[in-house]
matplotlib code that plots the C-alpha trace (Angstrom):
import matplotlib.pyplot as plt

x = [-5.7, -6.0, -10.1, -10.4, -8.4, -10.5, -13.5, -11.8, -10.8, -14.9, -16.3, -13.7, -14.6, -18.3, -18.2, -15.9, -18.9, -20.8, -19.7, -18.8, -22.6, -23.6, -21.3, -21.2, -24.9, -26.7, -28.5, -29.7, -29.6, -26.2, -25.3, -27.2, -25.1, -21.7, -23.0, -23.9, -20.3, -18.8, -19.7, -19.3, -15.7, -15.2, -16.2, -13.7, -10.5, -11.2, -11.3, -8.0, -6.7, -7.1, -5.8, -2.9, -1.9, -2.8, 0.1, 2.5, 2.8, 2.8]
y = [-12.8, -13.5, -14.0, -10.9, -8.2, -9.6, -8.9, -5.1, -4.0, -5.5, -2.6, -0.7, -1.0, -1.0, 2.4, 4.6, 3.0, 4.3, 7.5, 8.5, 8.3, 10.6, 13.3, 13.5, 11.9, 13.2, 10.0, 9.4, 6.4, 5.4, 8.1, 5.5, 2.3, 4.4, 5.1, 1.7, -0.3, 2.3, 0.8, -2.0, -2.1, -0.3, -3.7, -5.5, -3.2, -3.9, -7.5, -7.3, -5.2, -8.0, -11.0, -9.2, -8.7, -12.3, -13.1, -11.0, -12.5, -16.7]
z = [14.2, 10.0, 10.1, 13.4, 10.4, 7.5, 9.2, 10.5, 6.7, 5.5, 7.6, 6.7, 3.2, 3.9, 6.3, 2.9, 0.4, 3.2, 4.2, 0.3, -0.2, 2.2, 1.7, -2.0, -3.0, 0.6, 1.0, 5.0, 5.2, 4.0, 6.9, 9.3, 7.8, 8.2, 11.9, 12.5, 10.6, 12.8, 16.1, 14.4, 13.5, 17.5, 18.5, 16.3, 16.8, 20.9, 20.0, 18.2, 20.8, 23.5, 20.8, 20.1, 23.8, 24.1, 21.4, 22.3, 26.1, 24.2]

ax = plt.figure().add_subplot(projection="3d")
ax.plot(x, y, z, "-o")
ax.set_aspect("equal")
plt.show()
């Protein structure tokens, strides 16, 4: 579970960095990387939800 949370936090940091590069500097490639990162965050959060539910049943 701790590993999963660390992955989520790392991906959120990546998203922050890329979205700021897009918004502030207008780097178009950063937009694509931010979108990719947002999809990865979505997958990780779904996995977290599954693990969290399993842990609460114990």
